[in-house]
C-alpha positions as CSV (number, residue, x, y, z in Angstrom):
1,M,79.0,141.3,107.9
2,S,80.9,143.3,110.8
3,A,83.6,145.5,109.9
4,H,86.1,147.5,112.0
5,T,85.3,151.2,111.8
6,A,87.1,151.8,115.4
7,E,90.9,152.5,115.5
8,P,92.2,149.3,117.0
9,E,93.7,149.1,120.3
10,G,97.6,149.8,120.7
11,R,97.6,151.0,116.8
12,I,101.0,152.5,116.4
13,D,101.4,155.5,114.5
14,Y,105.1,154.7,112.9
15,A,104.9,157.5,110.3
16,K,105.3,159.6,113.4
17,T,106.8,157.5,116.0
18,L,110.2,156.5,113.4
19,D,113.0,158.8,112.9
20,M,113.8,159.2,109.2
21,P,117.3,157.1,109.3
22,T,115.5,154.0,110.8
23,K,112.7,154.3,107.8
24,R,115.3,154.9,105.1
25,L,117.3,152.0,106.4
26,I,113.8,149.8,106.6
27,L,113.3,151.0,102.8
28,F,116.2,149.9,101.5
29,G,115.6,146.5,102.8
30,V,112.1,146.7,101.3
31,L,113.1,148.1,97.7
32,L,115.7,144.9,97.9
33,G,113.2,142.2,98.3
34,L,110.7,144.1,95.9
35,F,113.6,144.3,93.2
36,L,114.0,140.7,93.6
37,S,111.0,140.0,93.0
38,A,110.6,142.6,90.3
39,L,114.1,141.2,88.8
40,D,112.8,137.3,88.6
41,Q,110.0,137.9,86.3
42,T,112.8,139.5,83.5
43,I,115.8,137.7,84.4
44,V,114.4,134.4,83.5
45,S,113.4,134.9,79.9
46,T,116.8,135.3,78.3
47,A,117.7,132.2,80.4
48,L,115.2,129.9,79.3
49,P,116.1,128.8,75.5
50,R,119.3,127.4,77.5
51,I,117.5,126.0,80.2
52,T,115.2,123.9,77.9
53,Q,118.0,122.5,76.1
54,E,120.0,121.3,79.1
55,L,117.1,119.9,80.8
56,D,115.3,118.9,77.6
57,G,111.9,120.5,78.2
58,L,110.5,122.3,75.2
59,S,107.0,121.3,76.0
60,L,107.1,123.1,79.7
61,Y,108.9,125.8,78.9
62,S,105.9,128.3,78.7
63,W,105.1,126.5,82.5
64,V,108.2,127.9,83.9
65,T,107.0,131.4,83.6
66,T,103.1,130.4,84.2
67,A,103.6,128.5,87.2
68,Y,105.2,131.5,88.8
69,L,102.5,134.1,87.4
70,L,99.8,131.3,88.9
71,T,100.7,131.7,92.3
72,N,102.2,135.0,92.6
73,T,98.9,136.7,91.4
74,A,96.4,134.1,93.5
75,L,98.4,134.9,96.9
76,V,98.6,138.7,96.8
77,P,95.1,139.6,98.4
78,I,95.8,136.7,101.1
79,Y,99.0,138.3,102.2
80,G,97.9,141.7,102.4
81,K,95.4,140.6,104.9
82,L,97.8,138.5,106.7
83,S,100.0,141.3,107.0
84,D,97.5,143.9,108.3
85,L,96.4,140.8,111.1
86,Y,100.0,139.8,112.2
87,G,102.3,142.9,111.1
88,R,104.0,143.4,107.8
89,K,107.4,142.3,109.0
90,P,106.9,139.1,110.0
91,I,105.1,138.3,106.3
92,L,107.5,140.1,104.5
93,M,110.1,137.7,106.0
94,I,108.5,134.6,105.5
95,G,108.1,135.6,101.9
96,I,111.8,136.6,101.3
97,V,112.7,133.4,103.0
98,I,110.2,131.5,100.8
99,F,111.4,133.1,97.7
100,L,114.9,132.5,98.3
101,I,114.6,128.8,99.2
102,G,112.3,128.7,95.9
103,S,115.5,130.1,94.2
104,A,118.0,128.1,95.7
105,L,115.9,125.1,94.5
106,C,115.7,126.4,90.8
107,G,119.6,126.6,91.1
108,L,119.5,123.1,91.8
109,A,116.7,121.9,89.5
110,G,118.0,118.6,87.4
111,E,120.8,118.2,89.6
112,P,121.3,114.4,89.6
113,F,121.1,114.3,93.7
114,L,117.0,115.2,92.7
115,G,116.8,112.1,90.5
116,N,113.5,111.7,88.9
117,L,111.5,114.1,91.3
118,F,108.5,115.3,90.1
119,G,109.1,113.3,86.8
120,G,112.2,115.1,85.7
121,G,114.5,118.6,85.8
122,M,112.3,121.0,83.5
123,M,108.9,119.5,85.9
124,Q,111.5,120.3,89.1
125,L,112.2,123.8,87.6
126,V,108.1,124.6,87.0
127,V,107.4,123.3,90.6
128,F,110.2,125.3,92.1
129,R,109.2,128.4,90.0
130,G,105.7,128.1,91.6
131,L,107.5,128.5,95.1
132,Q,109.0,131.3,93.9
133,G,105.7,132.6,93.1
134,V,104.6,131.9,96.3
135,G,107.0,133.9,98.5
136,A,107.2,136.9,95.7
137,A,103.5,137.4,96.3
138,A,104.2,138.8,100.0
139,L,107.0,140.9,98.6
140,G,105.2,142.7,95.8
141,S,102.2,143.2,98.3
142,V,103.3,144.1,101.6
143,A,106.2,146.2,100.5
144,F,104.0,149.1,98.9
145,A,101.7,149.0,102.1
146,I,104.8,149.7,104.0
147,I,104.9,153.2,102.5
148,A,102.0,153.7,104.2
149,D,103.0,152.7,107.3
150,L,106.6,154.1,107.4
151,F,105.5,157.7,106.0
152,E,102.6,160.3,106.3
153,P,100.5,161.2,103.4
154,V,101.9,164.1,101.9
155,D,105.4,161.8,101.7
156,R,103.8,159.2,100.4
157,P,103.5,159.7,96.5
158,R,107.4,160.6,96.2
159,Y,108.5,156.9,97.8
160,Q,106.1,154.7,95.6
161,G,107.4,156.7,92.9
162,L,110.9,154.7,93.9
163,F,108.9,151.8,93.9
164,G,107.5,152.3,90.8
165,A,110.6,153.1,89.3
166,V,112.1,149.6,90.7
167,F,110.0,147.7,88.3
168,G,110.9,150.0,85.5
169,L,115.0,149.0,86.5
170,S,114.4,145.7,86.8
171,S,113.0,145.3,83.4
172,V,116.6,147.0,81.9
173,I,118.8,144.8,84.3
174,G,116.8,141.1,84.1
175,P,117.2,140.7,80.3
176,L,121.0,142.0,80.7
177,L,121.9,139.9,83.6
178,G,120.3,137.1,82.8
179,G,122.2,136.8,79.3
180,F,125.7,137.6,80.7
181,L,124.8,134.9,84.1
182,T,123.7,132.1,81.2
183,D,126.5,132.9,78.8
184,Q,129.2,133.7,81.2
185,V,128.8,131.4,84.1
186,S,125.5,129.2,84.2
187,W,122.0,129.7,83.7
188,R,121.6,128.3,87.5
189,W,123.3,131.4,88.7
190,V,120.1,133.6,87.2
191,F,118.5,131.7,90.3
192,Y,121.3,131.7,92.9
193,V,122.1,135.6,92.6
194,N,118.8,136.2,94.3
195,L,120.8,134.7,97.6
196,P,123.2,137.2,98.1
197,I,120.5,140.2,97.8
198,G,118.2,138.3,99.4
199,L,119.8,138.1,102.6
200,I,120.7,141.4,102.7
201,A,117.4,142.6,102.7
202,L,116.3,140.1,105.1
203,A,119.3,141.2,107.5
204,F,117.9,144.7,107.3
205,I,114.6,144.0,107.6
206,A,115.2,141.7,110.6
207,S,117.5,144.2,112.6
208,K,115.7,147.4,111.6
209,M,112.0,147.1,110.8
210,P,109.2,146.9,113.4
211,R,106.6,144.7,113.6
212,L,104.5,147.2,111.7
213,A,101.2,146.1,113.1
214,S,97.9,147.4,112.2
215,G,96.7,146.6,115.6
216,L,93.9,144.4,114.4
217,K,92.6,141.0,116.1
218,A,90.9,138.5,114.2
219,R,90.2,135.2,113.2
220,V,92.0,134.7,109.8
221,D,89.6,134.1,106.9
222,W,90.9,130.6,105.7
223,L,87.8,129.2,103.8
224,G,87.8,133.0,101.9
225,A,91.4,132.3,101.3
226,F,90.8,129.1,100.0
227,L,87.9,130.1,97.7
228,I,90.3,133.1,96.3
229,L,93.0,130.5,95.6
230,V,90.2,128.5,93.7
231,F,88.7,131.4,92.2
232,A,92.1,132.7,90.7
233,V,94.0,129.8,89.7
234,P,91.9,128.1,87.5
235,L,90.8,131.2,85.7
236,L,94.5,132.4,85.3
237,L,95.3,129.0,83.9
238,A,92.1,129.0,81.5
239,L,93.2,132.5,80.1
240,T,96.8,131.5,79.8
241,W,96.0,128.1,77.8
242,G,93.3,129.8,75.8
243,A,95.8,132.9,74.7
244,D,98.7,130.1,74.1
245,G,96.8,127.8,72.0
246,N,97.0,125.0,74.2
247,Y,93.8,124.4,73.9
248,A,90.6,125.7,72.1
249,W,88.3,129.1,73.7
250,G,85.5,126.6,73.4
251,S,87.2,123.3,74.7
252,P,85.8,121.2,77.7
253,E,89.2,122.1,79.8
254,I,88.7,126.0,79.2
255,L,85.2,125.6,79.8
256,G,85.4,123.4,82.6
257,L,88.0,126.0,84.4
258,F,86.2,129.1,83.7
259,G,82.9,127.5,85.3
260,L,85.0,126.5,88.2
261,S,85.9,129.9,88.9
262,A,82.6,131.4,88.2
263,V,81.8,129.1,91.0
264,S,84.4,129.8,93.3
265,L,83.7,133.5,92.9
266,I,80.1,133.4,93.6
267,A,81.1,131.3,97.0
268,F,83.9,133.3,97.9
269,L,81.3,136.7,97.6
270,F,78.8,134.4,100.2
271,V,81.5,133.6,102.5
272,E,83.3,137.4,102.6
273,S,79.6,138.8,103.2
274,R,79.3,136.8,106.5
275,H,83.0,136.6,107.8
276,E,83.8,139.1,110.5
277,S,87.4,139.9,109.2
278,P,87.1,138.9,105.3
279,I,90.2,138.4,103.2
280,L,88.9,141.6,100.9
281,P,86.2,143.2,102.8
282,L,83.3,144.0,100.2
283,T,82.5,147.3,102.4
284,L,85.8,148.5,100.6
285,F,83.6,148.4,97.0
286,R,81.2,151.1,98.9
287,N,84.2,153.3,98.8
288,P,84.3,155.0,95.8
289,T,88.0,155.5,95.4
290,F,89.0,151.7,96.1
291,A,86.5,150.9,93.6
292,W,87.1,153.0,90.8
293,G,90.5,152.8,91.4
294,A,90.3,149.0,91.4
295,L,88.9,149.0,87.9
296,A,91.3,151.9,86.9
297,R,93.8,149.7,87.6
298,F,92.7,146.5,86.2
299,M,92.3,148.4,82.8
300,I,95.9,150.0,83.1
301,G,97.1,146.3,83.7
302,A,96.0,145.3,80.4
303,G,97.1,148.0,78.9
304,F,100.7,148.1,80.6
305,L,101.4,144.3,80.0
306,G,99.7,144.3,76.8
307,A,102.5,147.2,75.6
308,I,105.6,145.9,76.8
309,L,104.5,142.4,75.7
310,F,103.5,143.4,71.7
311,L,106.2,146.1,71.3
312,S,108.7,143.1,72.2
313,L,106.8,141.4,69.5
314,Y,107.0,144.3,67.0
315,L,110.5,144.8,67.4
316,V,111.5,141.3,66.5
317,Q,109.2,140.9,63.8
318,V,109.2,144.6,62.2
319,Q,112.3,146.0,63.3
320,G,114.3,142.5,63.4
321,V,116.0,142.6,66.7
322,S,117.1,139.4,68.3
323,A,114.6,138.1,70.7
324,T,116.7,138.3,73.3
325,A,117.5,142.2,72.3
326,A,114.0,142.9,72.6
327,G,114.0,143.0,76.5
328,T,116.6,145.7,76.2
329,A,115.2,147.3,73.0
330,T,112.3,148.7,75.4
331,I,114.6,150.6,77.7
332,P,113.2,154.1,76.4
333,L,109.4,153.0,77.4
334,T,111.4,152.0,80.6
335,V,112.8,155.4,81.1
336,G,109.7,157.0,80.5
337,L,108.3,154.9,82.9
338,I,110.6,155.5,85.5
339,I,110.6,159.1,85.1
340,G,106.8,159.2,84.8
341,A,106.9,157.0,88.4
342,I,109.5,159.4,90.0
343,G,108.7,162.7,88.6
344,S,104.7,162.2,89.2
345,G,105.4,161.5,92.9
346,Q,107.5,164.2,93.6
347,I,104.9,166.8,91.9
348,A,101.7,165.3,94.0
349,S,103.6,165.8,97.2
350,R,104.1,169.3,96.3
351,M,100.4,169.6,95.1
352,G,98.9,167.8,97.7
353,R,96.6,166.2,95.1
354,Y,97.2,163.2,92.9
355,K,94.1,162.8,90.9
356,P,95.0,165.8,88.6
357,L,98.4,163.9,88.1
358,M,96.3,160.7,87.1
359,L,94.5,162.3,84.4
360,I,97.3,163.7,83.0
361,G,99.2,160.2,82.8
362,L,96.3,158.4,81.5
363,I,96.1,161.3,78.4
364,T,99.7,161.3,78.0
365,A,99.4,157.0,78.1
366,G,96.2,157.5,75.5
367,L,98.4,159.7,73.4
368,G,101.2,157.0,73.1
369,F,99.2,154.5,72.5
370,F,97.6,156.6,70.0
371,A,101.5,157.1,68.5
372,L,101.9,153.7,68.8
373,S,98.7,152.6,66.6
374,T,100.1,154.6,63.8
375,L,103.3,152.0,63.3
376,N,103.4,150.4,60.3
377,A,106.2,148.1,58.7
378,D,108.5,150.9,57.2
379,S,108.3,153.3,60.8
380,S,112.2,154.2,61.8
381,Y,113.8,152.9,65.3
382,T,114.1,156.4,66.3
383,S,110.3,157.3,65.6
384,V,109.5,154.0,67.9
385,V,111.8,155.2,70.4
386,I,110.1,158.7,70.8
387,R,106.5,157.0,71.3
388,M,108.0,154.3,73.3
389,V,109.3,157.5,75.7
390,L,105.9,159.0,75.4
391,L,103.8,155.9,76.7
392,G,106.5,155.4,79.9
393,L,105.5,158.7,81.1
394,G,102.1,158.3,80.8
395,L,102.2,154.9,82.8
396,G,104.6,155.8,85.2
397,P,101.9,157.8,87.4
398,A,99.5,154.5,87.4
399,L,102.3,153.1,89.5
400,P,102.7,155.5,92.7
401,L,99.4,157.1,92.2
402,Y,96.8,154.7,92.6
403,T,98.4,152.9,95.5
404,T,98.6,156.4,97.1
405,A,95.2,156.9,96.3
406,L,94.2,153.8,97.6
407,Q,95.8,153.9,100.7
408,L,94.5,157.4,101.8
409,A,90.9,156.5,101.3
410,V,90.6,153.4,104.0
411,K,91.4,153.3,107.2
412,P,95.1,152.5,108.5
413,W,94.1,149.3,109.6
414,E,92.8,148.2,106.2
415,I,95.9,149.6,104.0
416,G,97.6,145.8,103.7
417,V,94.1,144.6,102.3
418,A,93.4,147.4,100.3
419,T,96.9,148.1,98.7
420,S,97.2,143.8,98.0
421,A,93.7,144.0,96.7
422,G,94.9,147.0,94.3
423,Q,97.9,145.0,93.0
424,F,95.4,141.7,92.5
425,F,93.1,143.8,90.1
426,Q,95.9,145.0,88.5
427,Q,97.6,141.7,87.7
428,M,94.3,139.9,86.7
429,G,93.9,143.0,84.2
430,S,97.3,142.1,82.8
431,T,96.8,138.2,82.5
432,I,92.9,138.9,81.0
433,G,94.0,141.7,78.7
434,T,97.2,139.3,77.4
435,A,95.0,136.5,76.7
436,I,92.2,138.9,74.7
437,F,94.9,140.8,73.2
438,G,96.6,137.7,72.1
439,A,93.4,136.2,70.7
440,I,93.6,139.6,68.3
441,L,97.2,139.2,67.5
442,T,96.8,135.4,66.4
443,A,93.3,136.4,64.3
444,G,94.7,139.4,62.9
445,V,98.2,138.3,61.7
446,S,96.3,135.3,60.0
447,S,93.9,137.5,58.2
448,N,96.3,140.3,57.5
449,L,99.2,137.9,56.0
450,A,96.4,136.5,53.7
451,T,95.6,140.1,52.5
452,Q,99.2,141.0,52.4
453,F,100.4,137.5,50.4
454,A,97.4,138.0,47.7
455,A,98.9,141.8,47.3
456,Q,102.6,140.2,46.8
457,A,101.2,137.9,44.2
458,A,99.1,141.0,42.3
459,S,102.7,142.9,42.1
460,N,104.5,140.0,40.4
461,Q,104.2,137.3,37.7
462,G,104.7,133.8,36.6
463,T,105.6,131.3,39.1
464,V,106.1,133.7,41.6
465,A,102.7,135.4,41.8
466,T,101.0,131.5,41.4
467,T,102.9,130.4,44.7
468,L,102.1,133.4,46.4
469,Q,98.8,133.2,45.9
470,K,98.4,129.9,47.2
471,I,100.1,131.0,50.3
472,S,97.6,133.4,51.2
473,D,95.0,130.8,50.2
474,D,96.3,128.3,52.1
475,I,96.3,130.9,55.3
476,R,92.8,131.6,54.5
477,S,91.6,128.2,54.8
478,G,94.2,127.4,57.5
479,N,96.7,125.3,55.9
480,A,99.4,127.2,56.1
481,P,101.8,126.2,59.1
482,T,102.4,128.5,61.7
483,G,105.8,129.8,62.6
484,D,107.4,130.7,65.4
485,R,106.3,134.1,66.5
486,N,109.5,135.0,68.7
487,A,111.8,134.0,65.9
488,T,113.7,137.0,64.6
489,P,112.7,137.3,60.8
490,E,115.6,137.9,57.9
491,N,116.0,141.1,56.8
492,P,115.8,141.5,52.8
493,E,119.5,142.6,53.0
494,D,120.5,139.0,54.8
495,V,117.9,137.4,52.3
496,K,120.0,138.7,49.1
497,V,123.3,137.7,50.7
498,R,122.1,134.3,51.0
499,F,120.7,133.6,47.6
500,A,123.7,135.4,45.9
501,T,125.7,132.8,47.5
502,L,123.5,130.0,46.4
503,R,123.9,131.0,43.0
504,E,127.8,131.3,43.4
505,N,127.4,127.3,44.8
506,I,125.1,126.1,41.9
507,T,127.4,127.8,39.5
508,K,130.2,126.1,40.7
509,A,128.4,122.9,41.2
510,I,127.3,122.9,37.6
511,Q,130.2,124.0,36.0
512,T,132.5,122.3,37.5
513,G,131.0,119.8,40.1
514,D,132.5,121.2,42.8
515,Q,132.0,118.9,46.2
516,Q,132.1,121.8,48.6
517,A,129.8,123.8,46.4
518,L,127.2,120.8,46.0
519,T,127.1,120.5,49.8
520,A,126.3,123.7,50.3
521,V,123.5,123.3,48.0
522,K,122.2,120.5,49.3
523,N,121.8,122.4,52.5
524,D,120.6,125.6,52.0
525,P,117.4,126.6,53.5
526,F,115.8,127.4,50.5
527,I,116.3,124.0,48.2
528,K,115.7,122.2,51.3
529,S,111.9,124.1,51.0
530,L,111.4,122.8,47.6
531,P,109.2,119.9,47.0
532,E,111.4,116.8,46.3
533,D,111.1,116.5,42.4
534,A,112.8,120.4,42.1
535,R,115.2,119.4,45.1
536,K,116.5,116.4,43.2
537,Q,116.9,118.3,40.0
538,L,118.8,121.4,41.9
539,T,121.0,118.6,43.7
540,G,121.4,115.8,41.5
541,I,124.1,117.4,39.8
542,P,126.8,115.0,38.7
543,A,130.3,115.0,40.2
544,G,132.5,116.9,37.5
545,G,129.4,118.9,36.9
546,V,127.3,119.2,33.8
547,P,130.6,119.3,31.4
548,A,131.9,115.6,32.7
549,Q,128.3,114.4,32.4
550,V,128.3,115.6,28.2
551,K,131.7,114.1,28.1
552,A,130.7,110.8,29.3
553,S,127.8,110.8,27.3
554,F,129.9,111.5,24.1
555,A,132.4,108.9,25.1
556,Q,129.2,106.3,25.4
557,T,128.1,107.4,22.2
558,Y,131.9,106.4,20.7
559,A,131.9,103.4,22.2
560,T,128.5,102.3,21.1
561,V,129.3,103.4,17.4
562,E,133.0,102.0,17.8
563,Q,131.4,98.6,18.5
564,A,129.1,98.7,15.8
565,V,131.5,99.4,13.1
566,N,134.0,96.9,13.7
567,S,131.3,94.4,14.2
568,G,131.1,94.5,10.7
569,D,127.4,94.2,10.5
570,A,126.0,96.4,8.1
571,A,122.5,95.9,9.5
572,Q,123.9,96.9,13.1
573,V,124.9,100.2,11.9
574,Q,122.2,100.6,10.2
575,A,119.8,99.8,13.3
576,L,122.4,102.6,15.3
577,A,121.6,105.3,12.4
578,A,117.8,104.8,13.2
579,N,118.4,105.6,16.7
580,P,116.8,108.9,17.6
581,Q,118.5,109.5,21.0
582,L,122.0,109.8,18.9
583,P,122.9,113.4,17.1
584,Q,121.1,114.0,13.7
585,A,124.8,114.4,12.1
586,L,126.3,111.4,13.3
587,R,122.6,109.3,12.0
588,D,123.3,110.8,8.6
589,N,126.8,109.8,8.7
590,L,126.5,106.1,10.0
591,A,123.5,105.9,7.2
592,K,125.9,106.8,4.2
593,I,128.0,104.1,5.2
594,P,128.4,101.8,2.4
595,A,128.3,97.9,3.4
596,P,131.3,96.8,1.8
597,A,133.5,99.2,3.6
598,L,132.6,97.5,6.8
599,A,134.7,94.2,5.6
600,S,138.1,96.2,5.7
601,P,139.6,97.3,9.1
602,Q,141.5,99.8,7.2
603,A,138.1,101.4,6.0
604,R,136.4,100.9,9.4
605,A,139.4,103.0,11.2
606,Q,139.3,105.5,8.3
607,I,135.5,105.7,9.2
608,L,135.6,105.3,13.1
609,A,138.6,108.4,12.9
610,G,136.1,110.5,10.8
611,I,133.2,109.8,13.5
612,K,135.5,110.7,16.6
613,Q,136.5,114.1,14.9
614,G,133.2,115.0,14.5
615,L,132.0,113.9,17.9
616,D,135.2,116.0,19.4
617,Q,133.9,118.9,17.5
618,G,130.7,119.0,18.5
619,E,131.2,117.8,22.2
620,A,132.4,121.3,23.4
621,Q,129.6,122.9,22.0
622,A,127.1,120.4,23.8
623,E,129.2,120.7,26.7
624,Q,128.6,124.7,26.5
625,Q,124.8,124.2,25.3
626,A,124.1,121.7,28.2
627,T,125.9,123.9,31.3
628,E,124.1,127.3,30.1
629,Q,120.8,125.3,29.8
630,A,121.3,123.7,33.1
631,L,122.4,127.0,34.6
632,S,119.4,128.8,33.1
633,G,116.9,126.5,34.4
634,A,118.4,126.2,38.1
635,L,118.9,130.2,38.6
636,S,115.6,130.4,37.0
637,G,114.4,129.0,40.4
638,V,116.7,130.5,42.6
639,N,115.6,133.8,41.1
640,D,112.1,133.2,41.9
641,G,113.0,131.7,45.4
642,E,114.5,135.0,46.2
643,K,111.3,136.7,44.8
644,I,109.2,134.6,46.6
645,T,111.4,134.8,49.9
646,L,111.7,138.8,49.8
647,A,107.9,139.1,49.3
648,S,106.9,136.7,51.7
649,A,109.1,138.7,54.4
650,R,107.6,141.5,53.2
651,A,104.2,140.2,54.0
652,A,104.8,139.1,57.2
653,K,106.3,142.2,58.1
654,V,103.5,144.7,57.1
655,A,100.9,141.7,58.6
656,F,102.2,142.2,62.1
657,A,103.0,145.9,61.8
658,D,99.2,146.3,61.1
659,T,98.2,143.8,63.6
660,I,100.1,145.3,66.4
661,S,99.1,148.5,65.4
662,S,95.7,147.4,65.7
663,I,95.9,146.2,69.0
664,Y,96.9,149.7,70.1
665,R,94.0,151.1,69.2
666,Y,92.1,148.9,71.4
667,S,94.4,150.2,74.0
668,I,93.4,153.7,73.1
669,I,89.9,152.0,74.4
670,V,91.6,150.8,77.5
671,A,92.8,154.0,78.4
672,A,90.2,155.9,77.8
673,L,88.0,153.4,80.3
674,A,90.9,153.6,82.8
675,F,90.6,157.7,82.7
676,L,86.8,157.6,83.2
677,A,87.0,155.4,85.9
678,T,89.8,157.8,87.3
679,L,87.3,160.9,86.8
680,M,84.9,158.9,88.6
681,M,87.2,159.2,92.0
682,P,87.0,161.7,94.6
683,N,89.5,164.8,94.4
684,L,90.9,164.0,97.6
685,E,93.3,166.1,99.1
686,I,96.4,164.6,100.2
687,P,97.1,165.5,104.1
688,R,99.9,168.1,104.7
689,R,102.1,167.8,107.7
690,A,101.1,171.0,110.1
691,K,103.9,173.9,109.9
692,G,106.6,173.0,112.7
693,E,105.5,169.5,113.0
694,R,108.4,167.0,113.7
695,A,108.7,163.5,113.8
696,Q,108.3,162.0,117.7
697,P,111.1,160.3,118.9
698,A,111.3,156.4,117.9
699,H,109.0,153.9,119.8
700,V,110.4,151.5,122.3
701,E,109.6,148.6,119.9
702,I,112.6,149.8,118.0
């Protein structure tokens, strides 16, 4: 294996030859491009529900994100190497152009003129999102390398901090802008908004940026590029599908993808060890700063994305914010992140060393994870905000300083490949960490839910306790239905209001037969969830309510008695007196009627008048008793339902809080491993500018 150890001929030190105004203009264009890439990861999330509704593509919901992730992550190291060989400017411009084409096509997905291309509108969006990811990979990998080209080592940390802040800013603006455009204009503008920003960035880069070439002259390692794609894509797919539950972890599909990835990795290492200009020079791993830094970034990637994802889940399931608002609810974390990224960069530039700040950042992040591991179902939102800010302050330095460290540790003409490799390891860490934490979440929630439902059953009695215990048993046996984890649960106040309204409607329906109230009862989510027999009992209320039913029953009884008495047949009257369905007092009166009395019309009329008077007197009492009995039975069931619903909400809330807290306990271990890896990195000093040294005039290439 050969490696470039000597400085390539004709290499230009742009950090010394470009003047500061030019650098700032280039930096502005690059930051815009990077902002686009980062924004696109968050802006789409709030628009996805509307998109899937319009394009009728719920089955492909997760693929809109997955396709972008796959192409973005897999191509990062390839773009890094190409930028070393051909210069940052052409690769960055190609990336922006591909990204903008992908954005325009995403906005057009499902339009009639595209017809049934790729099988329909949603699949078109998935394919075009993949194309967006192809362009975004260049934006992310090349942008960080450009910092090292434009600025001397002493200045790099403060500018790397700006790039870290862009990611934080995009996570705030993305959900807000995505929601606004989707609600006020159209979801298509979530993608179209990239076009004007991207064209401005392209104009700045095209007019102001030099080629930023490393001077390397070598053949492109196309076989290595192909093999790293075949390694990364199946691995990411297997992890994504396994974590999402599309396939079981032990299924032939998942195991096959893992196998293909492993074989490709072995082949990639073999090819890279023999190519003159490999996509990922294995000699870099002999560099302790690169090797330990890559491991630390892998760990930080797992902790960082896990923190964002599971904190959002905690905010939805436990704090009760809406799924859409969860993105903006993590603003405190982002604020801490931006302060940590910019502040650490500024301090590192003044100190001349980066390792102490990285270690302090990881200790702070570890404290942040520890604080989050103490979250419970009753933690106040204010206390969650404090924890988020602490974690952000700790993770912030990871974004700029590890990049600075890698760039200082390699030759200037290896900066592109080293920077992109570090980013690749961080993104792979994010994917693998998310999959592992997702599996922990699924297993932990099921176990904790069963425990919490059993605890709620123990604190209740009767039907409520029996029902809650059955739910616990069903969860343990795997027979319980799995709900939508991203759905915002009802808070206890809403549950109480809903059941109070249900009681009012049931009371109206039973007492008066109010049709509007009866319709509301039939459509109530609790009533709909009942077994069929219980549901019919509560919704089978007759027109006019229970009093009308009793009145009709008494009218029917009198009609039957009237018919028997008017027949003059004593046997028929005596048979009616023996009917157990009639009231006992009425039966006694019928049995006492002498047969001769039935022969006289006047006597029959007199007998019927007495019976009618007795029935009328009993009817009012019967109406009251029947109404009270029906109300008591119905409201008892509703009261039990309210207790079960409140207990279920509490059990779910506690189970989610406990599970997510346990994930943050694992995150402490991840932060500790990142700390140990960082501890092994050499404590290199950032080269300082000589006293009185000034930048030379801009190179003729400008």
